[in-house]
Backbone atoms as SQL, in Angstrom:
CREATE TABLE atoms (id INTEGER PRIMARY KEY, chain TEXT, resi INTEGER, resn TEXT, atom TEXT, x REAL, y REAL, z REAL);
INSERT INTO atoms VALUES
  (1, 'A', 1, 'UNK', 'N', 1.064, 16.400, 49.022),
  (2, 'A', 1, 'UNK', 'CA', 0.985, 15.688, 47.762),
  (3, 'A', 1, 'UNK', 'C', 0.190, 14.390, 47.946),
  (4, 'A', 2, 'UNK', 'N', -0.812, 14.214, 47.105),
  (5, 'A', 2, 'UNK', 'CA', -1.599, 12.989, 47.122),
  (6, 'A', 2, 'UNK', 'C', -1.098, 12.051, 46.032),
  (7, 'A', 3, 'UNK', 'N', -1.353, 10.759, 46.215),
  (8, 'A', 3, 'UNK', 'CA', -0.960, 9.732, 45.259),
  (9, 'A', 3, 'UNK', 'C', -2.186, 8.924, 44.833),
  (10, 'A', 4, 'UNK', 'N', -1.996, 8.006, 43.896),
  (11, 'A', 4, 'UNK', 'CA', -3.099, 7.139, 43.482),
  (12, 'A', 4, 'UNK', 'C', -3.567, 6.264, 44.648),
  (13, 'A', 5, 'UNK', 'N', -2.684, 5.949, 45.586),
  (14, 'A', 5, 'UNK', 'CA', -3.090, 5.186, 46.779),
  (15, 'A', 5, 'UNK', 'C', -4.073, 5.996, 47.625),
  (16, 'A', 6, 'UNK', 'N', -3.879, 7.314, 47.692),
  (17, 'A', 6, 'UNK', 'CA', -4.822, 8.167, 48.423),
  (18, 'A', 6, 'UNK', 'C', -6.172, 8.191, 47.713),
  (19, 'A', 7, 'UNK', 'N', -6.154, 8.368, 46.394),
  (20, 'A', 7, 'UNK', 'CA', -7.403, 8.370, 45.645),
  (21, 'A', 7, 'UNK', 'C', -8.131, 7.038, 45.808),
  (22, 'A', 8, 'UNK', 'N', -7.398, 5.942, 45.874),
  (23, 'A', 8, 'UNK', 'CA', -8.000, 4.610, 46.036),
  (24, 'A', 8, 'UNK', 'C', -8.793, 4.478, 47.327),
  (25, 'A', 9, 'UNK', 'N', -8.560, 5.345, 48.297),
  (26, 'A', 9, 'UNK', 'CA', -9.350, 5.308, 49.534),
  (27, 'A', 9, 'UNK', 'C', -10.839, 5.540, 49.261),
  (28, 'A', 10, 'UNK', 'N', -11.167, 6.151, 48.124),
  (29, 'A', 10, 'UNK', 'CA', -12.578, 6.389, 47.800),
  (30, 'A', 10, 'UNK', 'C', -13.328, 5.104, 47.449),
  (31, 'A', 11, 'UNK', 'N', -12.642, 3.969, 47.467),
  (32, 'A', 11, 'UNK', 'CA', -13.293, 2.683, 47.185),
  (33, 'A', 11, 'UNK', 'C', -14.472, 2.429, 48.124),
  (34, 'A', 12, 'UNK', 'N', -14.461, 3.031, 49.303),
  (35, 'A', 12, 'UNK', 'CA', -15.594, 2.827, 50.215),
  (36, 'A', 12, 'UNK', 'C', -16.901, 3.340, 49.623),
  (37, 'A', 13, 'UNK', 'N', -16.819, 4.179, 48.596),
  (38, 'A', 13, 'UNK', 'CA', -18.021, 4.708, 47.950),
  (39, 'A', 13, 'UNK', 'C', -18.436, 3.922, 46.709),
  (40, 'A', 14, 'UNK', 'N', -17.602, 3.005, 46.233),
  (41, 'A', 14, 'UNK', 'CA', -17.956, 2.267, 45.021),
  (42, 'A', 14, 'UNK', 'C', -19.287, 1.545, 45.202),
  (43, 'A', 15, 'UNK', 'N', -20.105, 1.595, 44.154),
  (44, 'A', 15, 'UNK', 'CA', -21.381, 0.906, 44.183),
  (45, 'A', 15, 'UNK', 'C', -22.540, 1.845, 43.934),
  (46, 'A', 16, 'UNK', 'N', -23.726, 1.358, 44.236),
  (47, 'A', 16, 'UNK', 'CA', -24.954, 2.122, 44.024),
  (48, 'A', 16, 'UNK', 'C', -25.542, 2.529, 45.373),
  (49, 'A', 17, 'UNK', 'N', -26.052, 3.749, 45.396),
  (50, 'A', 17, 'UNK', 'CA', -26.530, 4.332, 46.646),
  (51, 'A', 17, 'UNK', 'C', -27.883, 5.021, 46.453),
  (52, 'A', 18, 'UNK', 'N', -28.660, 4.983, 47.503),
  (53, 'A', 18, 'UNK', 'CA', -29.891, 5.773, 47.569),
  (54, 'A', 18, 'UNK', 'C', -29.639, 6.858, 48.607),
  (55, 'A', 19, 'UNK', 'N', -29.900, 8.087, 48.208),
  (56, 'A', 19, 'UNK', 'CA', -29.732, 9.210, 49.121),
  (57, 'A', 19, 'UNK', 'C', -31.063, 9.868, 49.398),
  (58, 'A', 20, 'UNK', 'N', -31.073, 10.699, 50.421),
  (59, 'A', 20, 'UNK', 'CA', -32.268, 11.474, 50.760),
  (60, 'A', 20, 'UNK', 'C', -31.877, 12.940, 50.766),
  (61, 'A', 21, 'UNK', 'N', -32.484, 13.707, 49.848),
  (62, 'A', 21, 'UNK', 'CA', -32.174, 15.122, 49.716),
  (63, 'A', 21, 'UNK', 'C', -32.738, 15.948, 50.847),
  (64, 'A', 22, 'UNK', 'N', -32.356, 17.223, 50.932),
  (65, 'A', 22, 'UNK', 'CA', -32.837, 18.108, 51.987),
  (66, 'A', 22, 'UNK', 'C', -34.361, 18.230, 52.034),
  (67, 'A', 23, 'UNK', 'N', -35.019, 18.055, 50.884),
  (68, 'A', 23, 'UNK', 'CA', -36.481, 18.138, 50.851),
  (69, 'A', 23, 'UNK', 'C', -37.147, 16.797, 51.159),
  (70, 'A', 24, 'UNK', 'N', -36.350, 15.763, 51.467),
  (71, 'A', 24, 'UNK', 'CA', -36.883, 14.452, 51.798),
  (72, 'A', 24, 'UNK', 'C', -37.063, 13.528, 50.607),
  (73, 'A', 25, 'UNK', 'N', -36.800, 14.027, 49.406),
  (74, 'A', 25, 'UNK', 'CA', -36.988, 13.185, 48.227),
  (75, 'A', 25, 'UNK', 'C', -35.756, 12.310, 47.988),
  (76, 'A', 26, 'UNK', 'N', -35.986, 11.093, 47.484),
  (77, 'A', 26, 'UNK', 'CA', -34.868, 10.189, 47.234),
  (78, 'A', 26, 'UNK', 'C', -34.128, 10.557, 45.946),
  (79, 'A', 27, 'UNK', 'N', -32.852, 10.204, 45.900),
  (80, 'A', 27, 'UNK', 'CA', -32.067, 10.283, 44.677),
  (81, 'A', 27, 'UNK', 'C', -31.162, 9.064, 44.652),
  (82, 'A', 28, 'UNK', 'N', -30.629, 8.769, 43.489),
  (83, 'A', 28, 'UNK', 'CA', -29.839, 7.553, 43.301),
  (84, 'A', 28, 'UNK', 'C', -28.521, 7.912, 42.625),
  (85, 'A', 29, 'UNK', 'N', -27.423, 7.370, 43.170),
  (86, 'A', 29, 'UNK', 'CA', -26.105, 7.649, 42.620),
  (87, 'A', 29, 'UNK', 'C', -25.307, 6.360, 42.520),
  (88, 'A', 30, 'UNK', 'N', -24.422, 6.323, 41.544),
  (89, 'A', 30, 'UNK', 'CA', -23.476, 5.223, 41.390),
  (90, 'A', 30, 'UNK', 'C', -22.077, 5.819, 41.359),
  (91, 'A', 31, 'UNK', 'N', -21.147, 5.164, 42.050),
  (92, 'A', 31, 'UNK', 'CA', -19.757, 5.605, 42.117),
  (93, 'A', 31, 'UNK', 'C', -18.865, 4.480, 41.617),
  (94, 'A', 32, 'UNK', 'N', -17.870, 4.830, 40.800),
  (95, 'A', 32, 'UNK', 'CA', -16.918, 3.830, 40.346),
  (96, 'A', 32, 'UNK', 'C', -15.613, 4.490, 39.898),
  (97, 'A', 33, 'UNK', 'N', -14.592, 3.651, 39.740),
  (98, 'A', 33, 'UNK', 'CA', -13.314, 4.104, 39.215),
  (99, 'A', 33, 'UNK', 'C', -13.295, 3.856, 37.711),
  (100, 'A', 34, 'UNK', 'N', -12.973, 4.880, 36.953),
  (101, 'A', 34, 'UNK', 'CA', -12.795, 4.757, 35.514),
  (102, 'A', 34, 'UNK', 'C', -11.412, 4.164, 35.247),
  (103, 'A', 35, 'UNK', 'N', -10.435, 4.631, 36.023),
  (104, 'A', 35, 'UNK', 'CA', -9.059, 4.137, 35.964),
  (105, 'A', 35, 'UNK', 'C', -8.378, 4.533, 37.278),
  (106, 'A', 36, 'UNK', 'N', -7.085, 4.354, 37.379),
  (107, 'A', 36, 'UNK', 'CA', -6.371, 4.602, 38.644),
  (108, 'A', 36, 'UNK', 'C', -6.336, 6.063, 39.056),
  (109, 'A', 37, 'UNK', 'N', -6.664, 6.979, 38.135),
  (110, 'A', 37, 'UNK', 'CA', -6.600, 8.402, 38.468),
  (111, 'A', 37, 'UNK', 'C', -7.945, 9.116, 38.344),
  (112, 'A', 38, 'UNK', 'N', -9.019, 8.367, 38.061),
  (113, 'A', 38, 'UNK', 'CA', -10.332, 9.004, 37.881),
  (114, 'A', 38, 'UNK', 'C', -11.431, 8.208, 38.572),
  (115, 'A', 39, 'UNK', 'N', -12.112, 8.872, 39.483),
  (116, 'A', 39, 'UNK', 'CA', -13.267, 8.332, 40.203),
  (117, 'A', 39, 'UNK', 'C', -14.462, 9.163, 39.754),
  (118, 'A', 40, 'UNK', 'N', -15.593, 8.537, 39.542),
  (119, 'A', 40, 'UNK', 'CA', -16.750, 9.316, 39.085),
  (120, 'A', 40, 'UNK', 'C', -18.010, 8.957, 39.848),
  (121, 'A', 41, 'UNK', 'N', -18.920, 9.917, 39.856),
  (122, 'A', 41, 'UNK', 'CA', -20.266, 9.678, 40.373),
  (123, 'A', 41, 'UNK', 'C', -21.249, 10.043, 39.269),
  (124, 'A', 42, 'UNK', 'N', -22.335, 9.301, 39.225),
  (125, 'A', 42, 'UNK', 'CA', -23.405, 9.579, 38.267),
  (126, 'A', 42, 'UNK', 'C', -24.723, 9.530, 39.007),
  (127, 'A', 43, 'UNK', 'N', -25.586, 10.486, 38.720),
  (128, 'A', 43, 'UNK', 'CA', -26.900, 10.560, 39.363),
  (129, 'A', 43, 'UNK', 'C', -27.955, 10.011, 38.412),
  (130, 'A', 44, 'UNK', 'N', -28.911, 9.267, 38.988),
  (131, 'A', 44, 'UNK', 'CA', -29.980, 8.635, 38.221),
  (132, 'A', 44, 'UNK', 'C', -31.333, 9.075, 38.772),
  (133, 'A', 45, 'UNK', 'N', -32.347, 9.114, 37.910),
  (134, 'A', 45, 'UNK', 'CA', -33.666, 9.575, 38.367),
  (135, 'A', 45, 'UNK', 'C', -34.427, 8.557, 39.222),
  (136, 'A', 46, 'UNK', 'N', -34.035, 7.280, 39.124),
  (137, 'A', 46, 'UNK', 'CA', -34.758, 6.270, 39.902),
  (138, 'A', 46, 'UNK', 'C', -33.855, 5.073, 40.186),
  (139, 'A', 47, 'UNK', 'N', -34.401, 4.111, 40.912),
  (140, 'A', 47, 'UNK', 'CA', -33.630, 2.951, 41.373),
  (141, 'A', 47, 'UNK', 'C', -33.276, 1.953, 40.266),
  (142, 'A', 48, 'UNK', 'N', -33.733, 2.180, 39.043),
  (143, 'A', 48, 'UNK', 'CA', -33.377, 1.285, 37.935),
  (144, 'A', 48, 'UNK', 'C', -31.976, 1.573, 37.392),
  (145, 'A', 49, 'UNK', 'N', -31.425, 2.746, 37.657),
  (146, 'A', 49, 'UNK', 'CA', -30.075, 3.126, 37.225),
  (147, 'A', 49, 'UNK', 'C', -29.895, 2.949, 35.708),
  (148, 'A', 50, 'UNK', 'N', -30.897, 3.380, 34.935),
  (149, 'A', 50, 'UNK', 'CA', -30.822, 3.152, 33.491),
  (150, 'A', 50, 'UNK', 'C', -30.370, 4.371, 32.692),
  (151, 'A', 51, 'UNK', 'N', -30.695, 5.563, 33.108),
  (152, 'A', 51, 'UNK', 'CA', -30.330, 6.761, 32.335),
  (153, 'A', 51, 'UNK', 'C', -29.704, 7.791, 33.268),
  (154, 'A', 52, 'UNK', 'N', -28.379, 7.861, 33.228),
  (155, 'A', 52, 'UNK', 'CA', -27.682, 8.800, 34.115),
  (156, 'A', 52, 'UNK', 'C', -28.010, 10.238, 33.752),
  (157, 'A', 53, 'UNK', 'N', -28.188, 11.044, 34.773),
  (158, 'A', 53, 'UNK', 'CA', -28.355, 12.487, 34.590),
  (159, 'A', 53, 'UNK', 'C', -26.990, 13.130, 34.710),
  (160, 'A', 54, 'UNK', 'N', -26.848, 14.016, 35.661),
  (161, 'A', 54, 'UNK', 'CA', -25.551, 14.671, 35.836),
  (162, 'A', 54, 'UNK', 'C', -24.612, 13.794, 36.653),
  (163, 'A', 55, 'UNK', 'N', -23.392, 14.255, 36.785),
  (164, 'A', 55, 'UNK', 'CA', -22.410, 13.514, 37.544),
  (165, 'A', 55, 'UNK', 'C', -21.191, 14.373, 37.813),
  (166, 'A', 56, 'UNK', 'N', -20.224, 13.785, 38.466),
  (167, 'A', 56, 'UNK', 'CA', -19.004, 14.502, 38.792),
  (168, 'A', 56, 'UNK', 'C', -17.817, 13.568, 38.648),
  (169, 'A', 57, 'UNK', 'N', -16.629, 14.144, 38.643),
  (170, 'A', 57, 'UNK', 'CA', -15.400, 13.354, 38.610),
  (171, 'A', 57, 'UNK', 'C', -14.469, 13.824, 39.715),
  (172, 'A', 58, 'UNK', 'N', -13.674, 12.899, 40.195),
  (173, 'A', 58, 'UNK', 'CA', -12.601, 13.186, 41.141),
  (174, 'A', 58, 'UNK', 'C', -11.349, 12.623, 40.483),
  (175, 'A', 59, 'UNK', 'N', -10.365, 13.485, 40.241),
  (176, 'A', 59, 'UNK', 'CA', -9.169, 13.058, 39.522),
  (177, 'A', 59, 'UNK', 'C', -7.896, 13.412, 40.285),
  (178, 'A', 60, 'UNK', 'N', -6.895, 12.595, 40.089),
  (179, 'A', 60, 'UNK', 'CA', -5.571, 12.863, 40.620),
  (180, 'A', 60, 'UNK', 'C', -4.810, 13.624, 39.549),
  (181, 'A', 61, 'UNK', 'N', -4.365, 14.833, 39.889),
  (182, 'A', 61, 'UNK', 'CA', -3.687, 15.705, 38.934),
  (183, 'A', 61, 'UNK', 'C', -2.481, 16.357, 39.598),
  (184, 'A', 62, 'UNK', 'N', -1.300, 15.980, 39.177),
  (185, 'A', 62, 'UNK', 'CA', -0.055, 16.588, 39.667),
  (186, 'A', 62, 'UNK', 'C', -0.006, 16.654, 41.195),
  (187, 'A', 63, 'UNK', 'N', -0.366, 15.545, 41.848),
  (188, 'A', 63, 'UNK', 'CA', -0.286, 15.477, 43.301),
  (189, 'A', 63, 'UNK', 'C', -1.475, 16.068, 44.038),
  (190, 'A', 64, 'UNK', 'N', -2.485, 16.512, 43.325),
  (191, 'A', 64, 'UNK', 'CA', -3.696, 17.033, 43.949),
  (192, 'A', 64, 'UNK', 'C', -4.883, 16.176, 43.526),
  (193, 'A', 65, 'UNK', 'N', -5.853, 16.064, 44.420),
  (194, 'A', 65, 'UNK', 'CA', -7.095, 15.365, 44.097),
  (195, 'A', 65, 'UNK', 'C', -8.151, 16.443, 43.919),
  (196, 'A', 66, 'UNK', 'N', -8.687, 16.520, 42.702),
  (197, 'A', 66, 'UNK', 'CA', -9.631, 17.576, 42.328),
  (198, 'A', 66, 'UNK', 'C', -10.988, 16.968, 42.024),
  (199, 'A', 67, 'UNK', 'N', -12.035, 17.531, 42.608),
  (200, 'A', 67, 'UNK', 'CA', -13.407, 17.129, 42.330),
  (201, 'A', 67, 'UNK', 'C', -14.048, 18.202, 41.456),
  (202, 'A', 68, 'UNK', 'N', -14.757, 17.764, 40.414),
  (203, 'A', 68, 'UNK', 'CA', -15.445, 18.703, 39.522),
  (204, 'A', 68, 'UNK', 'C', -16.880, 18.249, 39.310),
  (205, 'A', 69, 'UNK', 'N', -17.782, 19.199, 39.400),
  (206, 'A', 69, 'UNK', 'CA', -19.193, 18.976, 39.117),
  (207, 'A', 69, 'UNK', 'C', -19.687, 20.215, 38.391),
  (208, 'A', 70, 'UNK', 'N', -20.023, 20.060, 37.121),
  (209, 'A', 70, 'UNK', 'CA', -20.439, 21.212, 36.336),
  (210, 'A', 70, 'UNK', 'C', -19.355, 22.271, 36.336),
  (211, 'A', 71, 'UNK', 'N', -19.735, 23.496, 36.660),
  (212, 'A', 71, 'UNK', 'CA', -18.783, 24.607, 36.676),
  (213, 'A', 71, 'UNK', 'C', -17.991, 24.707, 37.975),
  (214, 'A', 72, 'UNK', 'N', -18.308, 23.865, 38.963),
  (215, 'A', 72, 'UNK', 'CA', -17.673, 23.954, 40.279),
  (216, 'A', 72, 'UNK', 'C', -16.493, 22.999, 40.416),
  (217, 'A', 73, 'UNK', 'N', -15.535, 23.395, 41.262),
  (218, 'A', 73, 'UNK', 'CA', -14.378, 22.542, 41.529),
  (219, 'A', 73, 'UNK', 'C', -13.939, 22.683, 42.984),
  (220, 'A', 74, 'UNK', 'N', -13.381, 21.586, 43.508),
  (221, 'A', 74, 'UNK', 'CA', -12.901, 21.502, 44.876),
  (222, 'A', 74, 'UNK', 'C', -11.561, 20.785, 44.884),
  (223, 'A', 75, 'UNK', 'N', -10.752, 21.042, 45.897),
  (224, 'A', 75, 'UNK', 'CA', -9.457, 20.384, 46.078),
  (225, 'A', 75, 'UNK', 'C', -9.510, 19.593, 47.385),
  (226, 'A', 76, 'UNK', 'N', -9.005, 18.358, 47.353),
  (227, 'A', 76, 'UNK', 'CA', -8.993, 17.529, 48.557),
  (228, 'A', 76, 'UNK', 'C', -8.138, 18.166, 49.635),
  (229, 'A', 77, 'UNK', 'N', -8.684, 18.210, 50.841),
  (230, 'A', 77, 'UNK', 'CA', -7.939, 18.676, 52.004),
  (231, 'A', 77, 'UNK', 'C', -7.407, 17.483, 52.793),
  (232, 'A', 78, 'UNK', 'N', -8.205, 16.399, 52.830),
  (233, 'A', 78, 'UNK', 'CA', -7.791, 15.173, 53.515),
  (234, 'A', 78, 'UNK', 'C', -8.540, 13.995, 52.916),
  (235, 'A', 79, 'UNK', 'N', -7.844, 12.863, 52.866),
  (236, 'A', 79, 'UNK', 'CA', -8.438, 11.638, 52.330),
  (237, 'A', 79, 'UNK', 'C', -7.887, 10.470, 53.129),
  (238, 'A', 80, 'UNK', 'N', -8.804, 9.605, 53.623),
  (239, 'A', 80, 'UNK', 'CA', -8.377, 8.372, 54.267),
  (240, 'A', 80, 'UNK', 'C', -9.407, 7.289, 53.945),
  (241, 'A', 81, 'UNK', 'N', -9.274, 6.127, 54.534),
  (242, 'A', 81, 'UNK', 'CA', -10.131, 4.989, 54.185),
  (243, 'A', 81, 'UNK', 'C', -11.597, 5.191, 54.550),
  (244, 'A', 82, 'UNK', 'N', -11.914, 6.172, 55.381),
  (245, 'A', 82, 'UNK', 'CA', -13.291, 6.378, 55.824),
  (246, 'A', 82, 'UNK', 'C', -13.853, 7.755, 55.519),
  (247, 'A', 83, 'UNK', 'N', -13.040, 8.645, 54.956),
  (248, 'A', 83, 'UNK', 'CA', -13.509, 10.011, 54.744),
  (249, 'A', 83, 'UNK', 'C', -12.655, 10.718, 53.699),
  (250, 'A', 84, 'UNK', 'N', -13.321, 11.529, 52.892),
  (251, 'A', 84, 'UNK', 'CA', -12.626, 12.389, 51.931),
  (252, 'A', 84, 'UNK', 'C', -13.255, 13.777, 52.039),
  (253, 'A', 85, 'UNK', 'N', -12.445, 14.782, 52.358),
  (254, 'A', 85, 'UNK', 'CA', -12.950, 16.140, 52.537),
  (255, 'A', 85, 'UNK', 'C', -12.335, 17.069, 51.494),
  (256, 'A', 86, 'UNK', 'N', -13.161, 17.943, 50.952),
  (257, 'A', 86, 'UNK', 'CA', -12.773, 18.832, 49.868),
  (258, 'A', 86, 'UNK', 'C', -13.100, 20.279, 50.208),
  (259, 'A', 87, 'UNK', 'N', -12.182, 21.163, 49.873),
  (260, 'A', 87, 'UNK', 'CA', -12.353, 22.602, 50.058),
  (261, 'A', 87, 'UNK', 'C', -12.607, 23.251, 48.703),
  (262, 'A', 88, 'UNK', 'N', -13.386, 24.324, 48.662),
  (263, 'A', 88, 'UNK', 'CA', -13.714, 24.930, 47.372),
  (264, 'A', 88, 'UNK', 'C', -12.517, 25.588, 46.689),
  (265, 'A', 89, 'UNK', 'N', -12.440, 25.364, 45.390),
  (266, 'A', 89, 'UNK', 'CA', -11.545, 26.120, 44.521),
  (267, 'A', 89, 'UNK', 'C', -12.409, 27.170, 43.826),
  (268, 'A', 90, 'UNK', 'N', -13.498, 26.683, 43.261),
  (269, 'A', 90, 'UNK', 'CA', -14.481, 27.525, 42.581),
  (270, 'A', 90, 'UNK', 'C', -15.849, 26.930, 42.884),
  (271, 'A', 91, 'UNK', 'N', -16.305, 27.080, 44.118),
  (272, 'A', 91, 'UNK', 'CA', -17.560, 26.481, 44.563),
  (273, 'A', 91, 'UNK', 'C', -18.058, 27.235, 45.796),
  (274, 'A', 92, 'UNK', 'N', -19.357, 27.175, 46.073),
  (275, 'A', 92, 'UNK', 'CA', -19.908, 27.917, 47.208),
  (276, 'A', 92, 'UNK', 'C', -19.795, 27.211, 48.559),
  (277, 'A', 93, 'UNK', 'N', -19.318, 25.949, 48.566),
  (278, 'A', 93, 'UNK', 'CA', -19.280, 25.211, 49.823),
  (279, 'A', 93, 'UNK', 'C', -18.158, 24.185, 49.803),
  (280, 'A', 94, 'UNK', 'N', -17.856, 23.656, 50.980),
  (281, 'A', 94, 'UNK', 'CA', -16.945, 22.525, 51.092),
  (282, 'A', 94, 'UNK', 'C', -17.798, 21.286, 51.320),
  (283, 'A', 95, 'UNK', 'N', -17.190, 20.105, 51.180),
  (284, 'A', 95, 'UNK', 'CA', -17.952, 18.889, 51.459),
  (285, 'A', 95, 'UNK', 'C', -17.028, 17.760, 51.873),
  (286, 'A', 96, 'UNK', 'N', -17.614, 16.786, 52.558),
  (287, 'A', 96, 'UNK', 'CA', -16.925, 15.549, 52.932),
  (288, 'A', 96, 'UNK', 'C', -17.842, 14.369, 52.625),
  (289, 'A', 97, 'UNK', 'N', -17.254, 13.297, 52.142),
  (290, 'A', 97, 'UNK', 'CA', -17.934, 12.007, 52.099),
  (291, 'A', 97, 'UNK', 'C', -17.405, 11.239, 53.293),
  (292, 'A', 98, 'UNK', 'N', -18.304, 10.629, 54.069),
  (293, 'A', 98, 'UNK', 'CA', -17.894, 9.853, 55.247),
  (294, 'A', 98, 'UNK', 'C', -18.571, 8.490, 55.243),
  (295, 'A', 99, 'UNK', 'N', -17.774, 7.454, 55.491),
  (296, 'A', 99, 'UNK', 'CA', -18.347, 6.128, 55.704),
  (297, 'A', 99, 'UNK', 'C', -18.884, 6.109, 57.133),
  (298, 'A', 100, 'UNK', 'N', -20.140, 5.714, 57.296),
  (299, 'A', 100, 'UNK', 'CA', -20.704, 5.612, 58.637),
  (300, 'A', 100, 'UNK', 'C', -20.906, 4.157, 59.054),
  (301, 'A', 101, 'UNK', 'N', -20.932, 3.236, 58.070),
  (302, 'A', 101, 'UNK', 'CA', -20.957, 1.792, 58.304),
  (303, 'A', 101, 'UNK', 'C', -20.640, 1.119, 56.973),
  (304, 'A', 102, 'UNK', 'N', -20.690, -0.212, 56.941),
  (305, 'A', 102, 'UNK', 'CA', -20.426, -0.908, 55.683),
  (306, 'A', 102, 'UNK', 'C', -21.523, -0.664, 54.647),
  (307, 'A', 103, 'UNK', 'N', -22.703, -0.244, 55.093),
  (308, 'A', 103, 'UNK', 'CA', -23.834, -0.045, 54.179),
  (309, 'A', 103, 'UNK', 'C', -24.376, 1.382, 54.202),
  (310, 'A', 104, 'UNK', 'N', -23.655, 2.274, 54.834),
  (311, 'A', 104, 'UNK', 'CA', -24.143, 3.656, 54.935),
  (312, 'A', 104, 'UNK', 'C', -22.975, 4.640, 54.877),
  (313, 'A', 105, 'UNK', 'N', -23.288, 5.802, 54.337),
  (314, 'A', 105, 'UNK', 'CA', -22.327, 6.902, 54.268),
  (315, 'A', 105, 'UNK', 'C', -23.123, 8.193, 54.355),
  (316, 'A', 106, 'UNK', 'N', -22.417, 9.301, 54.353),
  (317, 'A', 106, 'UNK', 'CA', -23.085, 10.595, 54.312),
  (318, 'A', 106, 'UNK', 'C', -22.207, 11.577, 53.558),
  (319, 'A', 107, 'UNK', 'N', -22.876, 12.524, 52.951),
  (320, 'A', 107, 'UNK', 'CA', -22.188, 13.647, 52.317),
  (321, 'A', 107, 'UNK', 'C', -22.535, 14.864, 53.159),
  (322, 'A', 108, 'UNK', 'N', -21.525, 15.522, 53.695),
  (323, 'A', 108, 'UNK', 'CA', -21.745, 16.678, 54.555),
  (324, 'A', 108, 'UNK', 'C', -21.266, 17.923, 53.819),
  (325, 'A', 109, 'UNK', 'N', -22.177, 18.867, 53.631),
  (326, 'A', 109, 'UNK', 'CA', -21.834, 20.141, 52.995),
  (327, 'A', 109, 'UNK', 'C', -21.717, 21.210, 54.064),
  (328, 'A', 110, 'UNK', 'N', -20.736, 22.118, 53.879),
  (329, 'A', 110, 'UNK', 'CA', -20.542, 23.242, 54.803),
  (330, 'A', 110, 'UNK', 'C', -20.407, 24.517, 53.976),
  (331, 'A', 111, 'UNK', 'N', -21.061, 25.583, 54.461),
  (332, 'A', 111, 'UNK', 'CA', -20.995, 26.864, 53.780),
  (333, 'A', 111, 'UNK', 'C', -21.249, 27.974, 54.792),
  (334, 'A', 112, 'UNK', 'N', -21.004, 29.198, 54.381),
  (335, 'A', 112, 'UNK', 'CA', -21.279, 30.375, 55.198),
  (336, 'A', 112, 'UNK', 'C', -22.447, 31.105, 54.560),
  (337, 'A', 113, 'UNK', 'N', -23.481, 31.388, 55.355),
  (338, 'A', 113, 'UNK', 'CA', -24.663, 32.052, 54.788),
  (339, 'A', 113, 'UNK', 'C', -24.425, 33.555, 54.622),
  (340, 'A', 114, 'UNK', 'N', -25.434, 34.255, 54.147),
  (341, 'A', 114, 'UNK', 'CA', -25.322, 35.693, 53.848),
  (342, 'A', 114, 'UNK', 'C', -24.997, 36.536, 55.068),
  (343, 'A', 115, 'UNK', 'N', -25.314, 36.019, 56.274),
  (344, 'A', 115, 'UNK', 'CA', -25.023, 36.765, 57.499),
  (345, 'A', 115, 'UNK', 'C', -23.656, 36.416, 58.084),
  (346, 'A', 116, 'UNK', 'N', -22.937, 35.497, 57.407),
  (347, 'A', 116, 'UNK', 'CA', -21.620, 35.096, 57.896),
  (348, 'A', 116, 'UNK', 'C', -21.656, 33.914, 58.841),
  (349, 'A', 117, 'UNK', 'N', -22.841, 33.322, 59.063),
  (350, 'A', 117, 'UNK', 'CA', -22.977, 32.189, 59.972),
  (351, 'A', 117, 'UNK', 'C', -22.646, 30.888, 59.247),
  (352, 'A', 118, 'UNK', 'N', -21.827, 30.037, 59.905),
  (353, 'A', 118, 'UNK', 'CA', -21.468, 28.729, 59.347),
  (354, 'A', 118, 'UNK', 'C', -22.705, 27.831, 59.344),
  (355, 'A', 119, 'UNK', 'N', -22.906, 27.150, 58.219),
  (356, 'A', 119, 'UNK', 'CA', -24.029, 26.237, 58.050),
  (357, 'A', 119, 'UNK', 'C', -23.495, 24.876, 57.615),
  (358, 'A', 120, 'UNK', 'N', -24.254, 23.820, 57.894),
  (359, 'A', 120, 'UNK', 'CA', -23.895, 22.497, 57.394),
  (360, 'A', 120, 'UNK', 'C', -25.156, 21.658, 57.247),
  (361, 'A', 121, 'UNK', 'N', -25.054, 20.664, 56.372),
  (362, 'A', 121, 'UNK', 'CA', -26.167, 19.756, 56.167),
  (363, 'A', 121, 'UNK', 'C', -25.593, 18.393, 55.797),
  (364, 'A', 122, 'UNK', 'N', -26.073, 17.332, 56.455),
  (365, 'A', 122, 'UNK', 'CA', -25.634, 15.968, 56.171),
  (366, 'A', 122, 'UNK', 'C', -26.698, 15.263, 55.340),
  (367, 'A', 123, 'UNK', 'N', -26.264, 14.679, 54.223),
  (368, 'A', 123, 'UNK', 'CA', -27.154, 13.945, 53.340),
  (369, 'A', 123, 'UNK', 'C', -26.855, 12.461, 53.523),
  (370, 'A', 124, 'UNK', 'N', -27.803, 11.685, 54.076),
  (371, 'A', 124, 'UNK', 'CA', -27.547, 10.265, 54.292),
  (372, 'A', 124, 'UNK', 'C', -27.580, 9.480, 52.979),
  (373, 'A', 125, 'UNK', 'N', -26.695, 8.497, 52.887),
  (374, 'A', 125, 'UNK', 'CA', -26.619, 7.599, 51.735),
  (375, 'A', 125, 'UNK', 'C', -26.707, 6.165, 52.240),
  (376, 'A', 126, 'UNK', 'N', -27.525, 5.361, 51.555),
  (377, 'A', 126, 'UNK', 'CA', -27.695, 3.942, 51.906),
  (378, 'A', 126, 'UNK', 'C', -27.267, 3.089, 50.720),
  (379, 'A', 127, 'UNK', 'N', -26.339, 2.162, 50.955),
  (380, 'A', 127, 'UNK', 'CA', -25.851, 1.292, 49.876),
  (381, 'A', 127, 'UNK', 'C', -26.982, 0.357, 49.445),
  (382, 'A', 128, 'UNK', 'N', -27.207, 0.269, 48.131),
  (383, 'A', 128, 'UNK', 'CA', -28.226, -0.647, 47.634),
  (384, 'A', 128, 'UNK', 'C', -27.634, -1.698, 46.684),
  (385, 'A', 129, 'UNK', 'N', -26.379, -1.575, 46.344),
  (386, 'A', 129, 'UNK', 'CA', -25.704, -2.622, 45.545),
  (387, 'A', 129, 'UNK', 'C', -24.203, -2.390, 45.574);
């Protein structure tokens, strides 16, 4: 059972970030708490952070921490002050957010490919505000 104190561990992600996608192109995200039970991310097309594109929410629901992005959903497997890991409920992969320093983090995705081989990819994030 998770509590609002567990969800509050995601504070390490609050703020604005520049990420680098698998193709090397930059992307921009902002993370914040809407309230004590809802954390959200919003993606922006550029560093001006003026028009949000898509986004996701992480909510505390009946003792579970659920992440939703579009049609996909994940359930928290572990959450602490430096890392939050999610397993798929209705999604093709698992993921973790990890603090790597006060100004850097990474999002690590894990999945199994068509041949059954485990795959992973780390997306670096740099704090910009």
